[in-house]
LOSE-313386 format. One record per residue (C-alpha): x, y, z. Coordinates in steps of 0.25 Angstrom, whole numbers, plus 5000, padded with zeros to 4 digits. Example, Ala and Ser with C-alpha at 12.3 -4.5 7.8 and 13.67 -1.06 7.14 Angstrom:
<rs>
504949825031;505549965029;
</rs>
This chain:
<rs>
500050005000;500750134995;500850255006;500650165017;501950145025;502050045036;503350065045;503649955055;505049955056;506150065054;507550075054;508250195062;509650215055;510550255067;511050155077;511150275086;509550285085;509350145084;510050115096;509250225103;508050175099;508550035105;508850095118;507550165119;506750035117;507549965127;507550085138;506150095135;505749945138;506749935151;505950075156;504549995154;505149895161;505049795152;506049665147;506449655133;505549515136;504349595141;504449695129;504549585120;503449495126;502449615125;502849635112;502749485107;504249475102;505549425105;506349485116;507549495106;506849575097;506649675109;508249655113;508549685098;507749795098;508449885110;509649845104;509549885090;509849765085;508449775078;507549875074;506149925079;504949915072;503850035073;502849945078;503949865089;504450025091;503050075094;502449945104;503749955112;503650115114;502250055119;502749945127;503750025135;502850155136;503650235129;503250325114;503850275103;504250415100;505150415113;505950275107;506150355094;506850485099;508050545092;509250485097;510150605102;511650575098;512850635108;513150735097;511750795097;511450805114;511550935118;512350915130;513550835122;
</rs>
């Protein structure tokens, strides 16, 4: 169907951004009080998928990102905030 686009997976080109998203997801999971096993069980996926996402070994799909954000009780936009590199930080 022309004109209709579905985005299910996105690529983060920068390794710095990929690692930042992975770290934010890990932190959000921990702050929600869930283990990787518990998060995976809630989503009906294997724990190894959560691990690979949190170590930036695997890209996260948009539906996964939205579901994880909801599960962890954080807005997806917070997980996707731009990374400030050391050179762009005002204090440094």
